[in-house]
N, CA, C and O atoms as a Tripos MOL2 file, in Angstrom:
@<TRIPOS>MOLECULE
protein
  196   195    49     0     0
PROTEIN
NO_CHARGES

@<TRIPOS>ATOM
      1 N          24.4390   23.2390   13.7150 N.3       1 MET1
      2 CA         24.8940   21.8680   13.4840 C.3       1 MET1
      3 C          23.9160   20.8810   14.1300 C.2       1 MET1
      4 O          23.5770   19.8490   13.5490 O.2       1 MET1
      5 N          23.4720   21.2220   15.3450 N.am      2 HIS2
      6 CA         22.5620   20.3070   16.0430 C.3       2 HIS2
      7 C          21.2590   20.1540   15.2640 C.2       2 HIS2
      8 O          20.7160   19.0550   15.1490 O.2       2 HIS2
      9 N          20.7640   21.2790   14.7300 N.am      3 ALA3
     10 CA         19.4860   21.2410   14.0020 C.3       3 ALA3
     11 C          19.6200   20.3470   12.7650 C.2       3 ALA3
     12 O          18.7120   19.5780   12.4490 O.2       3 ALA3
     13 N          20.7560   20.4530   12.0690 N.am      4 THR4
     14 CA         20.9220   19.6380   10.8610 C.3       4 THR4
     15 C          20.9610   18.1580   11.2390 C.2       4 THR4
     16 O          20.3970   17.3220   10.5330 O.2       4 THR4
     17 N          21.6220   17.8330   12.3460 N.am      5 ASP5
     18 CA         21.6590   16.4310   12.7780 C.3       5 ASP5
     19 C          20.2400   15.9340   13.0050 C.2       5 ASP5
     20 O          19.8720   14.8390   12.5810 O.2       5 ASP5
     21 N          19.4530   16.7580   13.6810 N.am      6 ARG6
     22 CA         18.0770   16.3610   13.9860 C.3       6 ARG6
     23 C          17.2910   16.1840   12.6750 C.2       6 ARG6
     24 O          16.5220   15.2330   12.5300 O.2       6 ARG6
     25 N          17.4910   17.0980   11.7350 N.am      7 ASN7
     26 CA         16.7740   17.0020   10.4600 C.3       7 ASN7
     27 C          17.1630   15.7190    9.7260 C.2       7 ASN7
     28 O          16.3100   15.0560    9.1370 O.2       7 ASN7
     29 N          18.4410   15.3740    9.7600 N.am      8 ASN8
     30 CA         18.8790   14.1540    9.0830 C.3       8 ASN8
     31 C          18.1970   12.9370    9.6970 C.2       8 ASN8
     32 O          17.7730   12.0340    8.9760 O.2       8 ASN8
     33 N          18.0880   12.9080   11.0270 N.am      9 GLU9
     34 CA         17.4230   11.7810   11.6880 C.3       9 GLU9
     35 C          15.9680   11.7240   11.2470 C.2       9 GLU9
     36 O          15.4530   10.6520   10.9280 O.2       9 GLU9
     37 N          15.3030   12.8820   11.2280 N.am     10 GLN10
     38 CA         13.8940   12.9130   10.8270 C.3      10 GLN10
     39 C          13.7500   12.4510    9.3790 C.2      10 GLN10
     40 O          12.8270   11.7060    9.0520 O.2      10 GLN10
     41 N          14.6570   12.8900    8.5170 N.am     11 CYS11
     42 CA         14.5780   12.5090    7.1030 C.3      11 CYS11
     43 C          14.7150   10.9930    6.9760 C.2      11 CYS11
     44 O          13.9830   10.3660    6.2100 O.2      11 CYS11
     45 N          15.6460   10.4040    7.7220 N.am     12 GLY12
     46 CA         15.8260    8.9560    7.6660 C.3      12 GLY12
     47 C          14.5590    8.2480    8.1140 C.2      12 GLY12
     48 O          14.1170    7.2910    7.4790 O.2      12 GLY12
     49 N          13.9720    8.7230    9.2140 N.am     13 GLY13
     50 CA         12.7370    8.1110    9.7060 C.3      13 GLY13
     51 C          11.6240    8.2520    8.6880 C.2      13 GLY13
     52 O          10.8790    7.3030    8.4390 O.2      13 GLY13
     53 N          11.5050    9.4460    8.0920 N.am     14 MET14
     54 CA         10.4510    9.6710    7.1050 C.3      14 MET14
     55 C          10.6620    8.7740    5.8870 C.2      14 MET14
     56 O           9.6950    8.2780    5.3090 O.2      14 MET14
     57 N          11.9160    8.5630    5.4950 N.am     15 ALA15
     58 CA         12.1840    7.7130    4.3300 C.3      15 ALA15
     59 C          11.6840    6.3000    4.6160 C.2      15 ALA15
     60 O          11.0470    5.6800    3.7640 O.2      15 ALA15
     61 N          11.9700    5.7910    5.8130 N.am     16 VAL16
     62 CA         11.5170    4.4410    6.1790 C.3      16 VAL16
     63 C           9.9960    4.3930    6.1730 C.2      16 VAL16
     64 O           9.3990    3.4540    5.6470 O.2      16 VAL16
     65 N           9.3680    5.4190    6.7660 N.am     17 TRP17
     66 CA          7.8930    5.4440    6.8050 C.3      17 TRP17
     67 C           7.3340    5.5450    5.3890 C.2      17 TRP17
     68 O           6.3330    4.9060    5.0660 O.2      17 TRP17
     69 N           7.9880    6.3560    4.5380 N.am     18 ASP18
     70 CA          7.5060    6.4990    3.1500 C.3      18 ASP18
     71 C           7.5440    5.1460    2.4470 C.2      18 ASP18
     72 O           6.5920    4.7790    1.7580 O.2      18 ASP18
     73 N           8.6330    4.4050    2.6170 N.am     19 VAL19
     74 CA          8.7520    3.0870    1.9720 C.3      19 VAL19
     75 C           7.6590    2.1660    2.4880 C.2      19 VAL19
     76 O           7.0310    1.4480    1.7100 O.2      19 VAL19
     77 N           7.4270    2.1810    3.8060 N.am     20 MET20
     78 CA          6.3950    1.3160    4.3880 C.3      20 MET20
     79 C           5.0170    1.7030    3.8730 C.2      20 MET20
     80 O           4.2070    0.8360    3.5470 O.2      20 MET20
     81 N           4.7490    3.0050    3.7970 N.am     21 MET21
     82 CA          3.4380    3.4620    3.3320 C.3      21 MET21
     83 C           3.2310    3.0740    1.8670 C.2      21 MET21
     84 O           2.1460    2.6320    1.4900 O.2      21 MET21
     85 N           4.2660    3.2390    1.0440 N.am     22 VAL22
     86 CA          4.1490    2.8750   -0.3760 C.3      22 VAL22
     87 C           3.9030    1.3740   -0.5020 C.2      22 VAL22
     88 O           3.0760    0.9420   -1.3050 O.2      22 VAL22
     89 N           4.6250    0.5750    0.2980 N.am     23 ALA23
     90 CA          4.4440   -0.8820    0.2420 C.3      23 ALA23
     91 C           3.0170   -1.2380    0.6410 C.2      23 ALA23
     92 O           2.3890   -2.0900    0.0120 O.2      23 ALA23
     93 N           2.4980   -0.5840    1.6960 N.am     24 LEU24
     94 CA          1.1240   -0.8570    2.1330 C.3      24 LEU24
     95 C           0.1410   -0.4860    1.0350 C.2      24 LEU24
     96 O          -0.8100   -1.2230    0.7720 O.2      24 LEU24
     97 N           0.3680    0.6590    0.3910 N.am     25 LEU25
     98 CA         -0.5390    1.0900   -0.6770 C.3      25 LEU25
     99 C          -0.5250    0.0860   -1.8270 C.2      25 LEU25
    100 O          -1.5770   -0.2660   -2.3610 O.2      25 LEU25
    101 N           0.6610   -0.3720   -2.2050 N.am     26 VAL26
    102 CA          0.7660   -1.3280   -3.3170 C.3      26 VAL26
    103 C           0.0660   -2.6340   -2.9500 C.2      26 VAL26
    104 O          -0.6720   -3.1960   -3.7600 O.2      26 VAL26
    105 N           0.2990   -3.1180   -1.7240 N.am     27 VAL27
    106 CA         -0.3210   -4.3830   -1.2950 C.3      27 VAL27
    107 C          -1.8340   -4.2450   -1.2700 C.2      27 VAL27
    108 O          -2.5480   -5.1150   -1.7700 O.2      27 VAL27
    109 N          -2.3310   -3.1430   -0.6830 N.am     28 SER28
    110 CA         -3.7880   -2.9630   -0.6070 C.3      28 SER28
    111 C          -4.3800   -2.8210   -2.0100 C.2      28 SER28
    112 O          -5.4740   -3.3200   -2.2720 O.2      28 SER28
    113 N          -3.6680   -2.1480   -2.9090 N.am     29 PHE29
    114 CA         -4.1650   -1.9910   -4.2790 C.3      29 PHE29
    115 C          -4.2320   -3.3490   -4.9770 C.2      29 PHE29
    116 O          -5.2070   -3.6500   -5.6650 O.2      29 PHE29
    117 N          -3.1870   -4.1690   -4.7970 N.am     30 LEU30
    118 CA         -3.1880   -5.4970   -5.4160 C.3      30 LEU30
    119 C          -4.3170   -6.3410   -4.8420 C.2      30 LEU30
    120 O          -5.0060   -7.0410   -5.5850 O.2      30 LEU30
    121 N          -4.5150   -6.2830   -3.5200 N.am     31 LEU31
    122 CA         -5.5950   -7.0530   -2.8990 C.3      31 LEU31
    123 C          -6.9380   -6.6040   -3.4530 C.2      31 LEU31
    124 O          -7.7820   -7.4390   -3.7800 O.2      31 LEU31
    125 N          -7.1460   -5.2960   -3.5610 N.am     32 PHE32
    126 CA         -8.4090   -4.7690   -4.0820 C.3      32 PHE32
    127 C          -8.6150   -5.2160   -5.5300 C.2      32 PHE32
    128 O          -9.7220   -5.5890   -5.9160 O.2      32 PHE32
    129 N          -7.5410   -5.1780   -6.3300 N.am     33 TYR33
    130 CA         -7.6350   -5.5910   -7.7380 C.3      33 TYR33
    131 C          -7.9950   -7.0730   -7.8310 C.2      33 TYR33
    132 O          -8.8690   -7.4590   -8.6070 O.2      33 TYR33
    133 N          -7.3170   -7.8970   -7.0370 N.am     34 GLU34
    134 CA         -7.6110   -9.3330   -7.0380 C.3      34 GLU34
    135 C          -9.0380   -9.5790   -6.5750 C.2      34 GLU34
    136 O          -9.7430  -10.4030   -7.1570 O.2      34 GLU34
    137 N          -9.4730   -8.8760   -5.5350 N.am     35 PHE35
    138 CA        -10.8320   -9.0560   -5.0030 C.3      35 PHE35
    139 C         -11.8730   -8.6560   -6.0380 C.2      35 PHE35
    140 O         -12.8650   -9.3590   -6.2280 O.2      35 PHE35
    141 N         -11.6510   -7.5260   -6.7060 N.am     36 SER36
    142 CA        -12.6300   -7.0600   -7.7050 C.3      36 SER36
    143 C         -12.6810   -8.0350   -8.8840 C.2      36 SER36
    144 O         -13.7630   -8.3210   -9.3960 O.2      36 SER36
    145 N         -11.5370   -8.5440   -9.3190 N.am     37 SER37
    146 CA        -11.5300   -9.4950  -10.4410 C.3      37 SER37
    147 C         -12.2060  -10.7950  -10.0130 C.2      37 SER37
    148 O         -12.9100  -11.4200  -10.8060 O.2      37 SER37
    149 N         -11.9920  -11.2070   -8.7520 N.am     38 TRP38
    150 CA        -12.6450  -12.4230   -8.2430 C.3      38 TRP38
    151 C         -14.1570  -12.2260   -8.2190 C.2      38 TRP38
    152 O         -14.9080  -13.1220   -8.6030 O.2      38 TRP38
    153 N         -14.6060  -11.0500   -7.7670 N.am     39 CYS39
    154 CA        -16.0440  -10.7530   -7.7460 C.3      39 CYS39
    155 C         -16.5950  -10.7980   -9.1700 C.2      39 CYS39
    156 O         -17.6750  -11.3420   -9.3990 O.2      39 CYS39
    157 N         -15.8700  -10.2360  -10.1140 N.am     40 ASP40
    158 CA        -16.3330  -10.2390  -11.5100 C.3      40 ASP40
    159 C         -16.4820  -11.6780  -12.0050 C.2      40 ASP40
    160 O         -17.4560  -12.0070  -12.6810 O.2      40 ASP40
    161 N         -15.5170  -12.5310  -11.6690 N.am     41 SER41
    162 CA        -15.5820  -13.9210  -12.1380 C.3      41 SER41
    163 C         -16.7620  -14.6330  -11.4920 C.2      41 SER41
    164 O         -17.4420  -15.4210  -12.1490 O.2      41 SER41
    165 N         -17.0150  -14.3680  -10.2120 N.am     42 VAL42
    166 CA        -18.1420  -15.0080   -9.5170 C.3      42 VAL42
    167 C         -19.4570  -14.5390  -10.1310 C.2      42 VAL42
    168 O         -20.3460  -15.3480  -10.3970 O.2      42 VAL42
    169 N         -19.5800  -13.2230  -10.3570 N.am     43 VAL43
    170 CA        -20.8200  -12.6840  -10.9340 C.3      43 VAL43
    171 C         -21.0070  -13.2210  -12.3520 C.2      43 VAL43
    172 O         -22.1190  -13.5880  -12.7330 O.2      43 VAL43
    173 N         -19.9380  -13.2700  -13.1280 N.am     44 SER44
    174 CA        -20.0400  -13.7590  -14.5080 C.3      44 SER44
    175 C         -20.3450  -15.2560  -14.5020 C.2      44 SER44
    176 O         -21.0950  -15.7480  -15.3450 O.2      44 SER44
    177 N         -19.7540  -15.9750  -13.5410 N.am     45 GLY45
    178 CA        -19.9940  -17.4200  -13.4590 C.3      45 GLY45
    179 C         -21.4550  -17.7140  -13.1450 C.2      45 GLY45
    180 O         -21.9730  -18.7610  -13.5330 O.2      45 GLY45
    181 N         -22.1220  -16.8040  -12.4480 N.am     46 GLY46
    182 CA        -23.5340  -16.9850  -12.1450 C.3      46 GLY46
    183 C         -23.7560  -18.0720  -11.1070 C.2      46 GLY46
    184 O         -24.7310  -18.8190  -11.1970 O.2      46 GLY46
    185 N         -22.8520  -18.1760  -10.1010 N.am     47 GLU47
    186 CA        -23.0390  -19.1940   -9.0680 C.3      47 GLU47
    187 C         -24.2900  -18.9020   -8.2390 C.2      47 GLU47
    188 O         -24.9880  -19.8200   -7.8070 O.2      47 GLU47
    189 N         -24.5690  -17.5950   -8.0180 N.am     48 GLU48
    190 CA        -25.7010  -17.2280   -7.1650 C.3      48 GLU48
    191 C         -27.0150  -17.2150   -7.9350 C.2      48 GLU48
    192 O         -28.0830  -17.3070   -7.3300 O.2      48 GLU48
    193 N         -26.9550  -17.1030   -9.2590 N.am     49 GLN49
    194 CA        -28.2090  -16.9990  -10.0170 C.3      49 GLN49
    195 C         -28.8540  -18.3580  -10.2500 C.2      49 GLN49
    196 O         -29.9140  -18.4410  -10.8710 O.2      49 GLN49
@<TRIPOS>BOND
     1     1     2 1
     2     2     3 1
     3     3     4 2
     4     3     5 am
     5     5     6 1
     6     6     7 1
     7     7     8 2
     8     7     9 am
     9     9    10 1
    10    10    11 1
    11    11    12 2
    12    11    13 am
    13    13    14 1
    14    14    15 1
    15    15    16 2
    16    15    17 am
    17    17    18 1
    18    18    19 1
    19    19    20 2
    20    19    21 am
    21    21    22 1
    22    22    23 1
    23    23    24 2
    24    23    25 am
    25    25    26 1
    26    26    27 1
    27    27    28 2
    28    27    29 am
    29    29    30 1
    30    30    31 1
    31    31    32 2
    32    31    33 am
    33    33    34 1
    34    34    35 1
    35    35    36 2
    36    35    37 am
    37    37    38 1
    38    38    39 1
    39    39    40 2
    40    39    41 am
    41    41    42 1
    42    42    43 1
    43    43    44 2
    44    43    45 am
    45    45    46 1
    46    46    47 1
    47    47    48 2
    48    47    49 am
    49    49    50 1
    50    50    51 1
    51    51    52 2
    52    51    53 am
    53    53    54 1
    54    54    55 1
    55    55    56 2
    56    55    57 am
    57    57    58 1
    58    58    59 1
    59    59    60 2
    60    59    61 am
    61    61    62 1
    62    62    63 1
    63    63    64 2
    64    63    65 am
    65    65    66 1
    66    66    67 1
    67    67    68 2
    68    67    69 am
    69    69    70 1
    70    70    71 1
    71    71    72 2
    72    71    73 am
    73    73    74 1
    74    74    75 1
    75    75    76 2
    76    75    77 am
    77    77    78 1
    78    78    79 1
    79    79    80 2
    80    79    81 am
    81    81    82 1
    82    82    83 1
    83    83    84 2
    84    83    85 am
    85    85    86 1
    86    86    87 1
    87    87    88 2
    88    87    89 am
    89    89    90 1
    90    90    91 1
    91    91    92 2
    92    91    93 am
    93    93    94 1
    94    94    95 1
    95    95    96 2
    96    95    97 am
    97    97    98 1
    98    98    99 1
    99    99   100 2
   100    99   101 am
   101   101   102 1
   102   102   103 1
   103   103   104 2
   104   103   105 am
   105   105   106 1
   106   106   107 1
   107   107   108 2
   108   107   109 am
   109   109   110 1
   110   110   111 1
   111   111   112 2
   112   111   113 am
   113   113   114 1
   114   114   115 1
   115   115   116 2
   116   115   117 am
   117   117   118 1
   118   118   119 1
   119   119   120 2
   120   119   121 am
   121   121   122 1
   122   122   123 1
   123   123   124 2
   124   123   125 am
   125   125   126 1
   126   126   127 1
   127   127   128 2
   128   127   129 am
   129   129   130 1
   130   130   131 1
   131   131   132 2
   132   131   133 am
   133   133   134 1
   134   134   135 1
   135   135   136 2
   136   135   137 am
   137   137   138 1
   138   138   139 1
   139   139   140 2
   140   139   141 am
   141   141   142 1
   142   142   143 1
   143   143   144 2
   144   143   145 am
   145   145   146 1
   146   146   147 1
   147   147   148 2
   148   147   149 am
   149   149   150 1
   150   150   151 1
   151   151   152 2
   152   151   153 am
   153   153   154 1
   154   154   155 1
   155   155   156 2
   156   155   157 am
   157   157   158 1
   158   158   159 1
   159   159   160 2
   160   159   161 am
   161   161   162 1
   162   162   163 1
   163   163   164 2
   164   163   165 am
   165   165   166 1
   166   166   167 1
   167   167   168 2
   168   167   169 am
   169   169   170 1
   170   170   171 1
   171   171   172 2
   172   171   173 am
   173   173   174 1
   174   174   175 1
   175   175   176 2
   176   175   177 am
   177   177   178 1
   178   178   179 1
   179   179   180 2
   180   179   181 am
   181   181   182 1
   182   182   183 1
   183   183   184 2
   184   183   185 am
   185   185   186 1
   186   186   187 1
   187   187   188 2
   188   187   189 am
   189   189   190 1
   190   190   191 1
   191   191   192 2
   192   191   193 am
   193   193   194 1
   194   194   195 1
   195   195   196 2
@<TRIPOS>SUBSTRUCTURE
     1 MET1         2 RESIDUE 1 A MET
     2 HIS2         6 RESIDUE 1 A HIS
     3 ALA3        10 RESIDUE 1 A ALA
     4 THR4        14 RESIDUE 1 A THR
     5 ASP5        18 RESIDUE 1 A ASP
     6 ARG6        22 RESIDUE 1 A ARG
     7 ASN7        26 RESIDUE 1 A ASN
     8 ASN8        30 RESIDUE 1 A ASN
     9 GLU9        34 RESIDUE 1 A GLU
    10 GLN10       38 RESIDUE 1 A GLN
    11 CYS11       42 RESIDUE 1 A CYS
    12 GLY12       46 RESIDUE 1 A GLY
    13 GLY13       50 RESIDUE 1 A GLY
    14 MET14       54 RESIDUE 1 A MET
    15 ALA15       58 RESIDUE 1 A ALA
    16 VAL16       62 RESIDUE 1 A VAL
    17 TRP17       66 RESIDUE 1 A TRP
    18 ASP18       70 RESIDUE 1 A ASP
    19 VAL19       74 RESIDUE 1 A VAL
    20 MET20       78 RESIDUE 1 A MET
    21 MET21       82 RESIDUE 1 A MET
    22 VAL22       86 RESIDUE 1 A VAL
    23 ALA23       90 RESIDUE 1 A ALA
    24 LEU24       94 RESIDUE 1 A LEU
    25 LEU25       98 RESIDUE 1 A LEU
    26 VAL26      102 RESIDUE 1 A VAL
    27 VAL27      106 RESIDUE 1 A VAL
    28 SER28      110 RESIDUE 1 A SER
    29 PHE29      114 RESIDUE 1 A PHE
    30 LEU30      118 RESIDUE 1 A LEU
    31 LEU31      122 RESIDUE 1 A LEU
    32 PHE32      126 RESIDUE 1 A PHE
    33 TYR33      130 RESIDUE 1 A TYR
    34 GLU34      134 RESIDUE 1 A GLU
    35 PHE35      138 RESIDUE 1 A PHE
    36 SER36      142 RESIDUE 1 A SER
    37 SER37      146 RESIDUE 1 A SER
    38 TRP38      150 RESIDUE 1 A TRP
    39 CYS39      154 RESIDUE 1 A CYS
    40 ASP40      158 RESIDUE 1 A ASP
    41 SER41      162 RESIDUE 1 A SER
    42 VAL42      166 RESIDUE 1 A VAL
    43 VAL43      170 RESIDUE 1 A VAL
    44 SER44      174 RESIDUE 1 A SER
    45 GLY45      178 RESIDUE 1 A GLY
    46 GLY46      182 RESIDUE 1 A GLY
    47 GLU47      186 RESIDUE 1 A GLU
    48 GLU48      190 RESIDUE 1 A GLU
    49 GLN49      194 RESIDUE 1 A GLN
């Protein structure tokens, strides 16, 4: 019984960490996508050329 209680606590903690990790991945992916599209627009705009 004690082991199952401990496992349930660990599962709850892992679920929270999983949600946080997924949110971080989504945010970083969106930032990377926005950054790459911004770079494409700057390069296409030819501000540096």
